[in-house]
C-alpha positions in Angstrom: 31.8 101.8 130.3 34.2 104.0 128.3 37.2 102.1 127.0 40.3 104.4 126.7 43.0 103.5 124.2 46.3 105.3 123.9 48.7 105.3 121.1 51.7 104.1 123.3 49.9 101.2 125.0 47.0 100.2 122.7 48.0 101.4 119.2 45.9 98.7 117.2 42.8 99.6 119.3 43.3 103.3 119.2 43.9 103.1 115.4 40.7 101.0 114.8 38.8 103.8 116.7 40.2 106.4 114.5 39.4 104.4 111.4 35.8 103.6 112.7 35.0 107.3 113.2 36.6 108.1 109.9 34.3 105.8 107.9 31.2 107.4 109.4 29.5 109.8 107.0 30.6 113.4 107.4 27.3 114.3 109.0 28.0 111.9 111.9 31.4 113.2 112.8 32.8 116.5 114.0 36.1 118.1 114.7 36.3 120.7 117.4 38.8 123.4 117.7 40.3 125.3 120.8 37.7 127.0 123.0 34.8 124.8 121.8 33.2 121.3 122.8 30.8 119.1 120.8 27.9 117.2 122.4 26.6 113.8 121.0 23.1 113.7 122.3 21.5 110.9 120.3 22.2 107.1 120.9 23.7 106.7 117.3 27.1 106.1 116.1 29.0 109.4 116.0 32.7 110.5 116.3 34.1 113.6 117.6 37.9 114.5 117.3 40.4 117.0 118.1 44.0 117.7 117.6 46.7 120.1 118.5 46.3 120.2 122.3 49.5 120.7 124.3 49.0 123.2 126.9 45.3 123.0 126.2 43.4 120.3 127.6 41.3 117.6 125.9 38.2 116.8 128.0 35.7 113.9 127.3 32.5 113.6 129.3 30.8 110.3 128.9 27.4 109.5 130.2 25.7 106.2 131.3 23.4 106.8 128.4 26.2 106.4 125.9 26.0 110.0 124.8 28.8 112.5 125.8 30.9 115.5 124.7 34.5 116.2 123.6 36.2 119.5 124.2 39.4 121.4 123.5 39.7 123.6 126.4 42.2 126.5 126.1 45.4 126.1 128.2 44.5 127.5 131.7 46.8 127.3 134.7 43.9 127.8 136.9 42.3 124.3 137.7 39.0 125.9 138.8 38.3 127.3 135.3 38.9 123.9 134.0 36.3 122.6 136.5 33.8 125.1 135.4 34.5 124.0 131.8 33.5 120.4 132.6 30.4 121.7 134.4 29.4 123.6 131.2 29.8 120.2 129.3 27.7 118.5 131.8 25.0 121.1 131.7 24.9 120.9 127.9 24.4 117.1 128.2 21.3 117.5 130.4 22.9 117.0 133.7 22.5 113.2 133.3 24.5 110.8 135.3 28.1 111.0 134.2 30.2 107.8 134.1 33.5 108.9 133.2 35.6 112.2 132.7 38.6 111.9 130.7 41.5 114.5 130.6 44.6 114.6 128.2 47.3 117.0 127.4 47.0 120.1 129.6 50.5 120.7 130.4 50.6 123.1 133.4 52.5 126.3 133.4 53.4 127.7 136.8 52.1 124.7 139.0 53.6 121.3 138.9 52.1 118.9 136.5 51.0 116.6 139.4 49.5 119.2 141.5 47.6 120.6 138.7 46.1 117.3 137.8 45.4 116.3 141.1 43.4 119.6 141.9 41.3 119.2 138.7 40.8 115.6 139.3 39.9 116.0 142.9 37.6 118.6 142.5 35.7 116.7 139.6 35.8 113.7 141.8 34.0 115.8 144.5 31.5 117.3 142.2 30.6 114.0 140.2 31.4 111.3 143.0 29.9 108.4 140.8 32.1 109.3 137.9 35.4 107.7 136.9 38.1 110.3 136.5 40.8 109.6 134.0 44.0 111.1 133.1 46.4 108.8 131.5 50.2 109.2 132.1 51.9 111.2 129.4 55.3 112.6 128.9 55.3 116.5 129.4 57.4 117.0 126.1 55.0 114.7 124.1 51.4 114.7 125.6 48.5 113.0 124.0 47.3 115.9 122.0 44.7 114.3 119.8 41.6 112.4 120.5 38.8 110.6 118.7 35.7 109.9 120.8 32.9 107.6 119.8 30.2 108.1 122.7 27.8 105.2 121.4 30.6 102.9 121.1 32.0 103.8 124.3 35.4 104.3 123.0 38.1 107.1 123.2 41.4 107.0 121.5 44.4 109.3 122.5 47.2 110.2 120.1 50.2 112.2 120.2 49.1 113.4 116.8 46.1 112.5 114.8 47.2 109.7 112.4 45.6 111.5 109.5 43.0 114.0 108.5 40.0 113.2 110.6 37.1 115.6 110.6 34.9 118.1 109.3 34.3 121.5 110.3 31.5 123.7 110.0 27.9 122.9 110.8 27.8 119.6 112.8 25.5 116.8 111.6 22.6 114.8 113.1 22.8 114.7 117.0 26.0 116.8 117.2 26.1 120.3 118.5 29.0 122.6 119.0 29.3 124.8 122.2 31.6 127.5 123.1 33.1 127.2 126.4 32.0 130.0 128.8 34.3 133.1 128.9 36.2 131.9 125.8 
């Protein structure tokens, strides 16, 4: 089961996840930028991180096989586009059983935040009824805009800002693969 740590409520644990990811060899960690997600398909220690989300969404899709994906979905006021982004992540993971879908940041424009989140989470729950859908409470003016995800360890850490330099850009390492979101 995916353990989710937030800077505001579990700072020590969140920082431990950050440092554990940082200590992995550069071929076992990857940073994703806006419009991209990264899959981790091998049952090995790997870490994927992103930062700078605000109106953008951080999306983690975690499987029962201790594999998963982390994405930095561009800010989109239309919930159905976000759900299509989640579907593309699930497809890239091989349509295996999904244990948890985690959202963070994603500050809505025209819609109220609660209505926006409710539409996304409700639709995902209908499409993936056995998955836990999580969207930690966050302040609209200071969302959790950074994440480190370690699928094999089943841990995700959310920060307002990344505690320090995390990742590596460029070609992903063993078991990691970058994917653009459709229509991005």
